[in-house]
Backbone of each chain as ProteinMPNN parsed JSONL, in Angstrom:
{"seq_chain_A": "XXXXXXXXXXXXXXXXXXXXXXXXXXXXXXXXXXXXXXXXXXXXXXXXXXXXXXXXXXXXXXXXXXXXXXXXXXXXXXXXXXXXXXXXXXXXXXXXXXXXXXXXXXXXXXXXXXXXXXXXXXXXXXXXXXXXXXXXXXXXXXXXXXX", "coords_chain_A": {"N_chain_A": [[29.37, 23.79, 17.25], [31.859, 22.685, 19.479], [33.009, 23.419, 22.728], [35.735, 23.253, 24.914], [37.245, 23.034, 28.125], [40.395, 22.745, 29.365], [42.238, 21.88, 32.041], [45.336, 21.558, 33.588], [47.604, 20.282, 36.052], [50.873, 20.772, 36.902], [53.855, 19.288, 38.106], [55.613, 21.174, 40.48], [58.358, 21.27, 40.449], [59.177, 21.171, 37.927], [60.621, 23.215, 35.497], [59.706, 26.569, 34.481], [60.078, 26.993, 31.77], [60.005, 24.439, 30.764], [57.427, 23.757, 31.346], [56.09, 25.436, 29.631], [56.981, 24.351, 27.249], [55.841, 21.824, 27.393], [53.153, 22.509, 27.364], [53.051, 23.599, 24.876], [53.422, 21.36, 23.342], [51.091, 19.88, 23.835], [49.26, 21.658, 22.841], [49.92, 21.623, 20.201], [49.202, 19.023, 19.537], [46.484, 19.244, 19.838], [45.744, 21.205, 17.968], [46.571, 19.937, 15.71], [44.682, 18.001, 15.526], [42.602, 19.344, 14.461], [41.353, 21.321, 15.947], [40.874, 24.487, 17.62], [42.807, 26.628, 19.737], [41.351, 28.679, 21.925], [41.871, 30.17, 24.096], [44.506, 30.701, 26.348], [45.872, 30.169, 29.467], [48.059, 30.765, 32.089], [48.307, 29.916, 35.344], [50.324, 29.891, 36.976], [52.441, 29.088, 39.797], [50.775, 27.536, 42.371], [49.212, 27.009, 45.471], [48.344, 23.777, 46.526], [45.198, 22.395, 47.48], [45.264, 20.124, 48.89], [47.794, 17.708, 49.603], [49.366, 16.283, 46.764], [50.907, 13.477, 45.633], [52.826, 13.881, 47.571], [53.428, 16.516, 47.252], [53.059, 20.014, 47.703], [52.469, 22.102, 46.157], [51.576, 23.319, 42.894], [51.769, 23.801, 39.34], [49.567, 25.517, 37.405], [47.811, 25.202, 34.378], [45.678, 26.476, 31.943], [43.686, 25.633, 29.196], [41.593, 26.733, 26.656], [39.48, 25.258, 24.398], [38.329, 25.082, 21.085], [36.299, 23.168, 19.139], [35.379, 21.67, 16.086], [33.175, 19.747, 16.172], [32.946, 16.295, 15.136], [35.881, 14.24, 14.821], [37.961, 14.202, 17.599], [40.974, 15.277, 19.146], [41.287, 15.072, 21.752], [41.031, 12.758, 23.493], [43.449, 11.523, 22.939], [45.238, 13.412, 23.839], [44.639, 13.438, 26.534], [45.406, 10.89, 27.154], [48.135, 11.06, 26.778], [48.72, 12.797, 28.843], [48.139, 11.299, 31.046], [50.147, 9.487, 30.96], [52.333, 10.987, 31.497], [54.271, 11.597, 34.186], [54.782, 13.952, 35.346], [52.617, 15.42, 35.329], [50.254, 16.211, 37.546], [47.516, 16.387, 37.887], [44.683, 16.436, 35.713], [41.981, 17.934, 33.943], [39.287, 17.769, 31.838], [36.67, 19.56, 30.5], [33.582, 19.754, 28.943], [32.129, 22.599, 27.703], [30.299, 23.943, 26.107], [27.561, 23.172, 25.995], [26.58, 23.606, 28.571], [27.002, 26.312, 28.833], [25.385, 27.284, 26.869], [22.92, 26.529, 27.774], [22.87, 28.024, 30.063], [22.83, 30.536, 28.966], [20.358, 30.579, 27.765], [18.729, 30.665, 29.884], [18.708, 33.213, 30.902], [18.014, 35.173, 28.715], [18.106, 37.873, 28.324], [20.212, 38.773, 29.888], [22.297, 37.321, 28.777], [22.281, 38.24, 26.197], [23.081, 40.767, 26.65], [25.642, 40.377, 27.395], [26.904, 39.517, 25.096], [26.125, 41.245, 22.984], [25.091, 44.459, 23.342], [21.714, 45.316, 23.895], [19.312, 47.634, 22.524], [20.015, 50.999, 23.259], [21.807, 50.585, 25.325], [24.337, 50.864, 24.706], [26.662, 52.177, 25.721], [26.558, 51.55, 28.36], [26.797, 48.812, 28.745], [29.498, 47.796, 28.082], [30.976, 48.831, 30.173], [30.076, 47.442, 32.304], [31.453, 45.125, 32.596], [32.564, 41.714, 31.902], [30.834, 38.694, 30.69], [28.668, 37.078, 32.978], [29.492, 38.532, 35.074], [29.06, 40.177, 38.228], [25.793, 41.195, 38.576], [25.466, 44.34, 38.344], [23.866, 47.279, 39.653], [23.286, 49.093, 37.621], [23.294, 47.697, 35.007], [21.282, 45.863, 35.579], [19.008, 47.36, 36.004], [18.86, 48.475, 33.52], [18.337, 46.301, 31.89], [15.862, 45.62, 32.731], [14.45, 47.732, 31.826], [14.763, 47.364, 29.147], [13.21, 45.213, 28.686], [10.536, 45.807, 28.303]], "CA_chain_A": [[30.759, 23.805, 17.686], [32.043, 22.302, 20.877], [34.102, 24.084, 23.431], [36.225, 22.503, 26.07], [38.25, 23.657, 28.97], [41.333, 21.723, 29.827], [43.146, 22.396, 33.069], [46.212, 20.528, 34.148], [48.49, 20.689, 37.137], [52.201, 20.21, 36.663], [54.804, 19.239, 39.215], [56.253, 22.496, 40.59], [59.806, 21.184, 40.256], [59.436, 21.366, 36.504], [60.892, 24.639, 35.274], [58.678, 27.272, 33.719], [60.29, 26.798, 30.327], [59.543, 23.096, 30.433], [55.963, 23.777, 31.379], [55.687, 26.055, 28.37], [57.253, 23.373, 26.195], [54.808, 20.782, 27.503], [51.9, 23.101, 26.915], [53.19, 23.737, 23.428], [53.244, 20.03, 22.75], [49.672, 19.531, 23.882], [48.556, 22.547, 21.934], [50.153, 21.135, 18.841], [48.367, 17.839, 19.354], [45.089, 19.665, 19.723], [45.532, 21.888, 16.691], [46.736, 18.94, 14.655], [43.414, 17.287, 15.439], [41.601, 20.191, 13.814], [40.675, 22.214, 16.883], [41.617, 25.719, 17.877], [42.961, 27.074, 21.119], [40.774, 30.024, 21.96], [42.424, 30.919, 25.222], [45.51, 29.974, 27.109], [46.149, 30.902, 30.695], [48.919, 30.08, 33.035], [48.026, 30.47, 36.667], [51.58, 29.842, 37.719], [52.556, 28.229, 40.969], [49.613, 27.722, 43.228], [49.183, 26.041, 46.555], [47.305, 22.772, 46.37], [44.322, 22.332, 48.647], [45.696, 18.939, 49.626], [49.001, 17.244, 48.935], [49.293, 15.254, 45.733], [52.238, 12.883, 45.473], [53.661, 14.528, 48.58], [53.754, 17.877, 46.845], [52.077, 20.951, 48.229], [52.206, 23.147, 45.186], [51.487, 22.859, 41.521], [51.653, 24.86, 38.346], [48.304, 25.305, 36.705], [47.676, 25.74, 33.028], [44.322, 26.332, 31.409], [43.532, 25.798, 27.75], [40.223, 26.681, 26.167], [39.563, 24.63, 23.084], [37.143, 25.107, 20.239], [36.396, 22.039, 18.228], [34.266, 21.663, 15.134], [32.571, 18.419, 16.178], [33.743, 15.261, 14.496], [36.898, 13.557, 15.605], [38.69, 15.103, 18.48], [42.259, 14.738, 19.576], [41.362, 15.179, 23.211], [41.366, 11.499, 24.163], [44.884, 11.289, 22.78], [45.929, 14.347, 24.727], [44.452, 12.946, 27.899], [46.236, 9.693, 27.28], [49.504, 11.555, 26.955], [48.855, 13.397, 30.167], [48.116, 10.224, 32.028], [51.446, 8.82, 30.939], [53.356, 11.908, 31.967], [54.15, 11.638, 35.645], [54.952, 15.328, 35.819], [51.28, 15.996, 35.402], [49.639, 15.687, 38.761], [46.081, 16.272, 37.654], [44.15, 17.154, 34.556], [40.525, 17.883, 33.896], [38.699, 18.316, 30.618], [35.245, 19.764, 30.681], [32.922, 20.326, 27.779], [31.414, 23.73, 28.282], [29.346, 24.656, 25.232], [26.162, 22.885, 26.317], [26.207, 24.264, 29.818], [26.959, 27.761, 28.622], [24.216, 27.574, 26.055], [21.779, 26.396, 28.669], [22.911, 29.176, 30.954], [22.461, 31.721, 28.195], [18.93, 30.557, 27.473], [18.024, 30.966, 31.129], [18.556, 34.664, 31.009], [18.339, 35.68, 27.378], [18.411, 39.301, 28.405], [21.562, 38.898, 30.433], [23.255, 36.783, 27.824], [22.312, 39.159, 25.069], [23.843, 41.929, 27.079], [27.055, 40.003, 27.445], [27.441, 39.415, 23.741], [25.913, 42.496, 22.281], [24.127, 45.193, 24.148], [20.488, 45.698, 23.19], [19.118, 49.054, 22.247], [20.124, 52.008, 24.295], [22.751, 50.263, 26.387], [25.63, 50.781, 24.021], [27.828, 52.513, 26.529], [26.428, 50.998, 29.711], [27.17, 47.402, 28.798], [30.926, 47.478, 28.181], [31.472, 49.228, 31.482], [29.604, 46.527, 33.336], [32.332, 43.966, 32.692], [32.326, 40.576, 31.015], [29.665, 37.871, 30.963], [28.667, 36.423, 34.277], [29.927, 39.462, 36.11], [27.984, 40.463, 39.154], [24.811, 42.087, 37.966], [25.445, 45.632, 39.012], [22.554, 47.925, 39.607], [23.048, 49.765, 36.345], [22.818, 46.817, 33.947], [20.044, 45.205, 35.974], [17.935, 48.31, 35.722], [18.799, 48.676, 32.086], [17.713, 45.152, 31.252], [14.443, 45.683, 33.068], [13.864, 48.709, 30.929], [14.779, 46.811, 27.798], [12.239, 44.142, 28.614], [9.226, 46.301, 27.877]], "C_chain_A": [[30.862, 23.456, 19.169], [33.188, 23.088, 21.489], [34.474, 23.254, 24.653], [37.149, 23.389, 26.883], [39.125, 22.552, 29.518], [42.279, 22.381, 30.828], [44.067, 21.261, 33.476], [47.191, 21.126, 35.137], [49.819, 19.985, 36.957], [53.004, 20.262, 37.962], [55.564, 20.568, 39.314], [57.764, 22.452, 40.396], [60.19, 21.308, 38.783], [59.6, 22.858, 36.251], [59.821, 25.259, 34.382], [58.818, 27.033, 32.221], [59.76, 25.429, 29.912], [58.025, 23.007, 30.447], [55.446, 24.357, 30.065], [55.872, 25.066, 27.223], [56.198, 22.276, 26.192], [53.481, 21.29, 26.967], [51.889, 23.192, 25.398], [52.906, 22.396, 22.742], [51.77, 19.645, 22.715], [48.875, 20.394, 22.922], [48.703, 22.067, 20.5], [49.283, 19.925, 18.544], [46.924, 18.242, 19.103], [44.84, 20.307, 18.361], [45.707, 20.918, 15.519], [45.453, 18.145, 14.463], [42.285, 18.142, 14.891], [40.812, 21.063, 14.768], [41.524, 23.463, 17.083], [41.749, 25.947, 19.379], [42.421, 28.499, 21.174], [41.344, 30.851, 23.098], [43.466, 30.059, 25.917], [45.859, 30.816, 28.323], [47.098, 30.084, 31.536], [48.688, 30.732, 34.394], [49.286, 30.46, 37.529], [51.523, 28.888, 38.9], [51.435, 28.55, 41.951], [49.633, 26.652, 44.3], [48.05, 25.053, 46.324], [46.474, 22.714, 47.654], [44.646, 21.113, 49.506], [46.908, 18.389, 48.898], [48.705, 16.165, 47.897], [50.708, 14.759, 45.526], [53.254, 13.593, 46.375], [54.111, 15.929, 48.182], [52.65, 18.812, 47.333], [51.751, 22.08, 47.265], [52.096, 22.542, 43.793], [51.423, 24.045, 40.594], [50.45, 24.552, 37.48], [48.35, 25.933, 35.319], [46.258, 25.466, 32.544], [44.353, 26.534, 29.904], [42.049, 25.77, 27.434], [40.274, 26.247, 24.712], [38.244, 24.758, 22.346], [37.293, 24.023, 19.19], [35.163, 21.986, 17.353], [33.685, 20.258, 15.052], [33.517, 17.372, 15.635], [34.783, 14.661, 15.41], [37.704, 14.571, 16.401], [39.988, 14.44, 18.913], [42.354, 14.697, 21.095], [41.645, 13.857, 23.921], [42.86, 11.204, 24.081], [45.679, 12.184, 23.725], [45.833, 13.864, 26.17], [45.325, 11.721, 28.15], [47.685, 10.088, 27.536], [49.718, 12.084, 28.372], [48.913, 12.331, 31.246], [49.484, 9.56, 32.106], [52.539, 9.695, 31.53], [53.256, 12.05, 33.483], [54.473, 13.009, 36.221], [53.619, 16.038, 35.929], [50.557, 15.371, 36.582], [48.15, 15.442, 38.542], [45.744, 16.926, 36.324], [42.646, 17.01, 34.58], [40.069, 18.517, 32.595], [37.199, 18.426, 30.827], [34.69, 20.334, 29.389], [31.983, 21.412, 28.267], [30.302, 24.286, 27.403], [27.894, 24.426, 25.636], [25.708, 23.623, 27.563], [26.089, 25.771, 29.632], [25.717, 28.149, 27.82], [22.969, 27.54, 26.919], [21.703, 27.61, 29.587], [22.436, 30.427, 30.22], [20.955, 31.754, 27.948], [18.097, 30.844, 28.722], [17.709, 32.446, 31.239], [18.908, 35.285, 29.674], [18.719, 37.149, 27.407], [19.851, 39.519, 28.84], [22.593, 38.458, 29.409], [23.398, 37.721, 26.64], [23.157, 40.378, 25.388], [25.346, 41.618, 27.044], [27.66, 40.006, 26.053], [27.342, 40.75, 23.025], [24.82, 43.25, 23.003], [22.893, 45.533, 23.322], [20.354, 47.207, 23.126], [19.314, 49.927, 23.472], [21.127, 51.734, 25.39], [24.187, 50.345, 25.891], [26.812, 51.127, 24.911], [27.746, 51.938, 27.945], [27.006, 49.593, 29.792], [28.673, 47.151, 28.902], [31.501, 47.805, 29.556], [31.125, 48.209, 32.546], [30.438, 45.256, 33.412], [31.847, 42.819, 31.823], [31.064, 39.814, 31.385], [29.786, 37.243, 32.351], [29.146, 37.305, 35.396], [28.755, 39.746, 37.038], [27.057, 41.514, 38.578], [24.712, 43.376, 38.748], [24.08, 46.272, 38.87], [22.255, 48.539, 38.247], [22.567, 48.811, 35.262], [21.5, 46.152, 34.294], [18.855, 46.114, 35.655], [17.739, 48.471, 34.235], [18.065, 47.516, 31.418], [16.207, 45.146, 31.553], [13.73, 46.654, 32.141], [13.748, 48.137, 29.523], [13.698, 45.76, 27.587], [10.923, 44.589, 27.993], [9.161, 46.48, 26.369]], "O_chain_A": [[30.05, 23.886, 19.988], [34.194, 23.375, 20.84], [33.629, 22.649, 25.313], [37.741, 24.348, 26.388], [38.643, 21.558, 30.061], [43.016, 23.31, 30.498], [43.621, 20.133, 33.684], [47.551, 22.302, 35.068], [49.884, 18.759, 36.869], [52.842, 21.161, 38.788], [56.106, 21.034, 38.312], [58.389, 23.494, 40.199], [61.353, 21.517, 38.438], [58.81, 23.668, 36.736], [59.128, 24.568, 33.635], [57.83, 26.891, 31.499], [59.15, 25.277, 28.854], [57.421, 22.276, 29.661], [54.499, 23.843, 29.47], [55.023, 24.961, 26.338], [55.723, 21.853, 25.139], [52.783, 20.603, 26.222], [50.891, 22.913, 24.734], [52.242, 22.328, 21.708], [51.266, 19.151, 21.706], [47.938, 19.927, 22.273], [47.764, 22.097, 19.705], [48.705, 19.803, 17.464], [46.234, 17.659, 18.266], [43.859, 19.998, 17.685], [45.07, 21.064, 14.476], [45.17, 17.671, 13.363], [41.133, 17.707, 14.862], [39.712, 21.503, 14.435], [42.713, 23.495, 16.764], [40.913, 25.513, 20.171], [42.967, 29.408, 20.548], [41.305, 32.081, 23.067], [43.311, 28.845, 26.048], [46.108, 32.017, 28.217], [46.952, 28.869, 31.674], [48.854, 31.94, 34.56], [49.298, 30.957, 38.655], [50.667, 28.006, 38.978], [51.202, 29.708, 42.3], [50.032, 25.515, 44.047], [46.936, 25.44, 45.971], [46.974, 22.949, 48.754], [44.34, 21.079, 50.698], [47.039, 18.584, 47.689], [47.903, 15.26, 48.127], [51.613, 15.553, 45.268], [54.386, 13.86, 45.974], [55.079, 16.454, 48.733], [51.474, 18.451, 47.37], [50.875, 22.906, 47.523], [52.481, 21.396, 43.562], [51.069, 25.153, 40.998], [50.334, 23.472, 36.901], [48.858, 27.038, 35.126], [45.72, 24.372, 32.716], [44.963, 27.477, 29.401], [41.328, 24.883, 27.892], [41.019, 26.803, 23.906], [37.174, 24.564, 22.922], [38.28, 23.971, 18.456], [34.046, 22.225, 17.812], [33.697, 19.641, 13.986], [34.737, 17.539, 15.668], [34.593, 14.582, 16.624], [38.064, 15.643, 15.916], [40.082, 13.218, 19.028], [43.389, 14.327, 21.651], [42.43, 13.835, 24.869], [43.459, 10.7, 25.031], [46.663, 11.758, 24.329], [46.81, 13.88, 26.919], [45.9, 11.553, 29.225], [48.363, 9.522, 28.394], [50.75, 11.849, 29.0], [49.644, 12.454, 32.228], [49.923, 9.128, 33.172], [53.555, 9.191, 32.008], [52.265, 12.567, 33.999], [54.44, 13.205, 37.435], [53.504, 17.104, 36.533], [50.288, 14.17, 36.61], [47.604, 14.422, 38.961], [46.427, 17.846, 35.872], [42.107, 16.073, 35.169], [40.418, 19.657, 32.288], [36.55, 17.483, 31.281], [35.246, 21.269, 28.814], [31.145, 21.178, 29.137], [29.445, 25.024, 27.89], [27.087, 25.356, 25.625], [24.614, 24.185, 27.614], [25.204, 26.417, 30.192], [25.093, 29.184, 28.055], [22.089, 28.394, 26.815], [20.628, 28.149, 29.852], [21.732, 31.265, 30.783], [20.348, 32.824, 27.924], [16.926, 31.213, 28.636], [16.61, 32.857, 31.613], [19.985, 35.861, 29.518], [19.545, 37.609, 26.618], [20.595, 40.314, 28.265], [23.613, 39.114, 29.198], [24.501, 37.962, 26.148], [23.842, 40.938, 24.532], [26.18, 42.462, 26.717], [28.792, 40.447, 25.858], [28.328, 41.3, 22.534], [23.738, 42.713, 23.241], [23.008, 45.984, 22.183], [21.202, 47.946, 23.627], [18.838, 49.623, 24.566], [21.294, 52.552, 26.295], [25.124, 49.942, 26.58], [27.845, 50.457, 24.869], [28.757, 51.853, 28.643], [27.63, 49.227, 30.787], [29.091, 46.355, 29.744], [32.409, 47.126, 30.035], [31.798, 48.12, 33.573], [30.144, 44.385, 34.231], [30.854, 42.937, 31.105], [30.315, 40.223, 32.272], [30.88, 36.927, 32.817], [29.203, 36.876, 36.549], [27.596, 39.571, 36.662], [27.49, 42.584, 38.15], [23.95, 43.474, 39.709], [23.254, 45.848, 38.062], [21.117, 48.512, 37.778], [21.535, 49.07, 34.642], [20.682, 45.9, 33.41], [17.841, 45.678, 35.11], [16.616, 48.589, 33.745], [17.273, 47.718, 30.498], [15.396, 44.722, 30.73], [12.589, 46.442, 31.73], [12.779, 48.387, 28.807], [13.319, 45.457, 26.455], [10.283, 43.842, 27.253], [8.128, 46.89, 25.84]]}, "seq_chain_B": "XXXXXXXXXXXXXXXXXXXXXXXXXXXXXXXXXXXXXXXXXXXXXXXXXXXXXXXXXXXXXXXXXXXXXXXXXXXXX", "coords_chain_B": {"N_chain_B": [[-0.626, 41.158, 81.213], [-0.015, 38.858, 79.82], [3.036, 37.384, 78.973], [5.632, 39.204, 77.406], [6.052, 38.22, 74.176], [8.856, 36.741, 72.705], [10.188, 37.99, 69.762], [11.128, 36.531, 66.842], [13.219, 37.33, 64.309], [13.542, 36.207, 61.177], [15.82, 36.1, 58.721], [15.079, 36.262, 55.343], [16.113, 33.771, 53.19], [17.935, 33.945, 50.227], [18.662, 32.615, 47.039], [21.93, 32.83, 46.149], [22.961, 32.678, 43.611], [20.817, 33.067, 41.94], [20.164, 35.638, 42.649], [22.432, 37.035, 41.857], [22.39, 36.472, 39.254], [23.872, 34.336, 38.147], [24.451, 31.903, 35.902], [26.026, 29.945, 35.055], [28.001, 27.949, 36.827], [31.23, 28.246, 37.539], [33.938, 26.058, 37.749], [36.405, 27.036, 38.162], [36.246, 29.301, 39.552], [37.286, 29.954, 42.341], [36.951, 31.632, 44.484], [34.255, 32.141, 44.577], [33.214, 29.57, 44.993], [34.288, 28.966, 47.42], [32.723, 30.245, 49.236], [30.787, 28.472, 49.754], [31.777, 26.362, 51.054], [32.145, 25.446, 54.158], [33.941, 25.362, 57.291], [34.617, 22.58, 57.721], [34.993, 21.841, 55.197], [32.953, 20.677, 53.831], [30.216, 20.43, 51.507], [28.102, 23.126, 51.62], [24.857, 22.705, 52.802], [21.748, 23.266, 51.125], [19.707, 23.906, 52.678], [20.835, 25.469, 54.588], [22.234, 27.45, 53.143], [20.39, 28.451, 51.403], [20.377, 28.279, 48.716], [18.937, 27.7, 45.541], [17.414, 24.738, 44.114], [18.26, 24.102, 41.508], [20.602, 25.643, 41.214], [22.097, 24.703, 43.306], [22.673, 22.203, 42.435], [24.274, 22.713, 40.219], [26.335, 23.982, 41.516], [27.289, 21.992, 43.167], [28.398, 20.231, 41.311], [30.417, 21.852, 40.3], [32.027, 22.266, 42.537], [32.947, 19.708, 42.994], [34.476, 19.274, 40.75], [36.415, 21.208, 41.107], [37.602, 20.234, 43.362], [38.87, 17.977, 42.449], [40.99, 19.067, 41.071], [42.464, 20.032, 43.076], [41.914, 22.599, 43.901], [40.25, 23.171, 45.825], [39.731, 21.896, 49.071], [39.08, 18.431, 49.996], [38.633, 17.594, 52.55], [39.226, 18.903, 55.847], [42.029, 18.345, 57.766]], "CA_chain_B": [[-0.543, 39.879, 81.879], [0.723, 37.937, 78.942], [4.456, 37.731, 78.854], [5.976, 39.664, 76.047], [6.624, 37.113, 73.38], [10.07, 37.09, 71.953], [9.938, 37.953, 68.323], [12.305, 36.119, 66.078], [13.257, 37.761, 62.918], [14.325, 35.296, 60.364], [16.103, 36.722, 57.425], [14.708, 35.392, 54.243], [17.3, 33.385, 52.432], [17.77, 33.932, 48.774], [19.721, 31.926, 46.312], [22.935, 33.801, 45.725], [23.179, 32.605, 42.161], [19.664, 33.7, 41.297], [20.259, 37.061, 42.899], [23.521, 37.6, 41.059], [22.185, 36.017, 37.871], [24.956, 33.472, 37.689], [23.793, 30.726, 35.366], [27.01, 28.896, 34.86], [28.897, 27.958, 37.976], [32.53, 27.875, 37.004], [34.748, 25.358, 38.756], [37.659, 27.77, 38.347], [35.989, 30.474, 40.384], [37.494, 29.44, 43.691], [36.431, 32.59, 45.451], [32.816, 31.927, 44.665], [32.941, 28.257, 45.568], [34.737, 28.985, 48.803], [31.636, 30.718, 50.088], [29.86, 27.377, 50.015], [32.426, 25.281, 51.78], [32.492, 25.9, 55.496], [35.157, 24.911, 57.962], [34.96, 21.172, 57.511], [35.141, 21.664, 53.743], [31.832, 19.972, 53.215], [29.397, 21.335, 50.699], [27.069, 23.729, 52.454], [23.543, 22.274, 52.338], [20.953, 24.415, 50.711], [18.896, 24.244, 53.845], [21.539, 26.549, 55.268], [22.647, 28.557, 52.283], [19.245, 29.003, 50.704], [20.553, 28.135, 47.273], [17.83, 26.964, 44.932], [17.789, 23.38, 43.739], [19.012, 24.144, 40.258], [21.946, 26.17, 41.389], [22.828, 23.815, 44.205], [23.127, 21.102, 41.593], [25.409, 23.214, 39.438], [27.391, 24.281, 42.474], [27.834, 20.717, 43.606], [29.27, 19.745, 40.25], [31.592, 22.716, 40.202], [32.885, 22.012, 43.697], [33.598, 18.412, 42.823], [35.521, 19.443, 39.748], [37.492, 21.995, 41.716], [38.294, 19.357, 44.298], [39.753, 17.094, 41.696], [42.182, 19.815, 40.692], [43.082, 20.514, 44.32], [41.67, 24.021, 44.107], [39.42, 23.196, 47.02], [40.012, 20.648, 49.786], [38.006, 17.465, 50.249], [38.396, 17.651, 53.995], [40.313, 19.53, 56.598], [42.428, 17.297, 58.707]], "C_chain_B": [[0.284, 38.885, 81.071], [2.175, 38.38, 78.834], [4.752, 38.221, 77.447], [6.663, 38.538, 75.278], [7.868, 37.604, 72.659], [9.771, 36.991, 70.466], [11.226, 37.553, 67.613], [12.204, 36.665, 64.668], [14.11, 36.785, 62.148], [14.564, 35.963, 59.031], [15.736, 35.758, 56.329], [15.959, 35.061, 53.438], [16.989, 33.451, 50.947], [18.969, 33.245, 48.151], [20.69, 32.964, 45.763], [23.063, 33.847, 44.206], [22.028, 33.248, 41.404], [19.777, 35.218, 41.441], [21.314, 37.715, 42.017], [23.425, 37.22, 39.586], [23.393, 35.249, 37.333], [24.308, 32.188, 37.189], [24.754, 29.598, 35.082], [27.994, 28.978, 36.011], [30.243, 27.392, 37.526], [33.378, 27.205, 38.082], [36.062, 26.08, 39.017], [37.499, 28.959, 39.289], [36.073, 30.083, 41.863], [36.867, 30.351, 44.738], [34.932, 32.393, 45.675], [32.509, 30.62, 45.386], [33.259, 28.229, 47.053], [33.621, 29.432, 49.758], [30.7, 29.588, 50.481], [30.552, 26.165, 50.611], [32.891, 25.797, 53.135], [33.724, 25.172, 56.045], [35.576, 23.473, 57.643], [35.103, 20.837, 56.027], [34.036, 20.828, 53.115], [31.05, 20.977, 52.372], [28.246, 21.836, 51.566], [25.693, 23.31, 51.943], [22.671, 23.474, 52.003], [19.937, 24.821, 51.761], [19.53, 25.418, 54.583], [21.753, 27.744, 54.345], [21.476, 29.196, 51.553], [19.365, 28.944, 49.194], [19.387, 27.326, 46.695], [18.335, 25.639, 44.371], [18.669, 23.349, 42.497], [20.455, 24.552, 40.488], [22.76, 25.33, 42.356], [23.425, 22.669, 43.4], [24.362, 21.531, 40.803], [26.609, 23.432, 40.344], [28.106, 23.007, 42.905], [28.809, 20.168, 42.567], [30.549, 20.545, 40.189], [32.553, 22.457, 41.353], [33.635, 20.702, 43.512], [34.707, 18.488, 41.784], [36.703, 20.175, 40.345], [38.28, 21.146, 42.698], [39.281, 18.459, 43.59], [41.062, 17.792, 41.356], [42.896, 20.413, 41.903], [42.973, 22.034, 44.458], [40.95, 24.22, 45.439], [39.669, 21.878, 47.754], [38.805, 19.717, 49.846], [37.618, 17.539, 51.725], [39.452, 18.567, 54.604], [40.747, 18.517, 57.634], [43.056, 17.874, 59.969]], "O_chain_B": [[1.152, 38.184, 81.591], [2.492, 39.553, 78.636], [4.211, 37.731, 76.456], [7.694, 38.001, 75.682], [7.919, 38.699, 72.098], [9.174, 36.024, 69.994], [12.271, 38.181, 67.783], [11.217, 36.467, 63.959], [15.282, 36.582, 62.463], [13.633, 36.337, 58.317], [16.054, 34.571, 56.395], [16.741, 35.935, 53.064], [15.913, 33.059, 50.494], [20.093, 33.286, 48.65], [20.306, 33.858, 45.009], [23.247, 34.907, 43.607], [22.223, 33.887, 40.371], [19.525, 35.973, 40.503], [21.111, 38.813, 41.498], [24.271, 37.599, 38.777], [23.861, 35.485, 36.219], [23.684, 31.463, 37.965], [24.356, 28.448, 34.895], [28.729, 29.956, 36.149], [30.361, 26.216, 37.183], [33.516, 27.725, 39.19], [36.758, 25.774, 39.985], [38.477, 29.541, 39.758], [35.056, 29.908, 42.534], [36.326, 29.891, 45.743], [34.427, 32.468, 46.795], [31.657, 30.57, 46.273], [32.589, 27.558, 47.838], [33.588, 29.044, 50.926], [29.916, 29.718, 51.421], [29.982, 25.076, 50.667], [33.9, 26.494, 53.239], [34.432, 24.468, 55.324], [36.737, 23.199, 57.338], [35.311, 19.68, 55.659], [34.178, 20.333, 51.996], [31.203, 22.191, 52.506], [27.513, 21.048, 52.165], [25.382, 23.531, 50.772], [22.854, 24.563, 52.548], [19.387, 25.922, 51.736], [18.827, 26.263, 55.137], [21.491, 28.889, 54.712], [21.558, 30.349, 51.132], [18.534, 29.504, 48.478], [18.918, 26.373, 47.318], [19.536, 25.45, 44.18], [19.687, 22.659, 42.451], [21.393, 23.903, 40.025], [23.983, 25.255, 42.237], [24.544, 22.227, 43.66], [25.357, 20.81, 40.732], [27.744, 23.113, 39.991], [29.333, 22.947, 42.995], [29.9, 19.704, 42.9], [31.636, 19.987, 40.043], [33.768, 22.433, 41.154], [34.818, 20.604, 43.837], [35.748, 17.846, 41.923], [37.856, 19.808, 40.116], [39.489, 21.32, 42.846], [40.386, 18.215, 44.075], [42.122, 17.167, 41.357], [43.824, 21.208, 41.755], [43.836, 22.674, 45.059], [41.03, 25.272, 46.074], [39.804, 20.838, 47.108], [37.658, 20.157, 49.757], [36.44, 17.543, 52.084], [40.428, 18.946, 53.957], [39.915, 17.903, 58.301], [43.446, 17.123, 60.863]]}, "name": "protein", "num_of_chains": 2, "seq": "XXXXXXXXXXXXXXXXXXXXXXXXXXXXXXXXXXXXXXXXXXXXXXXXXXXXXXXXXXXXXXXXXXXXXXXXXXXXXXXXXXXXXXXXXXXXXXXXXXXXXXXXXXXXXXXXXXXXXXXXXXXXXXXXXXXXXXXXXXXXXXXXXXXXXXXXXXXXXXXXXXXXXXXXXXXXXXXXXXXXXXXXXXXXXXXXXXXXXXXXXXXXXXXXXXXXXXXXXXXXXXXX"}
């Protein structure tokens, strides 16, 4: 299975409702292509690090997409975004390979993120999500689990 | 007779990502990336930051992606 992250920046003059409507449209295109949206995040109005089209702010939207290989609707979505001049920027990144590689680097850490190994049942959830700063407690716990 | 030699203590640099066990550098994590872009907004060389080669590579990619989305500046003018 492939996972993607799609972030796009919308002109801040577009109203929030319209942003939602636009997002809805892209989501529909994606789901129509046989993929799922696993996460949707709106970062709201955010200052741009540099002006784009003489604008200093933008509205950010993040979509996480899960796709079952095969044909993807993402090129079509990107094409749509390119045509829409309300979209200042977009970026699609395929994440499954990198995450898998990252997980294989530290199998102990990754295993902890997904499912805590023996004896850590209550320590792991408290330590936060995957990739969180390795606090002293989980680090020590994983060292113990190694033996 | 011999002049007291000045002793320089050099702190050993460690790769932040190795220390924190970060294996996937997320381009959305602006706070993290910001630590590696000094005043001129250039990417901090690993000679300075002590980041290991692997993680510098990942970091570089993440910074470039973040720049595209205007999360991080290309330059300061």
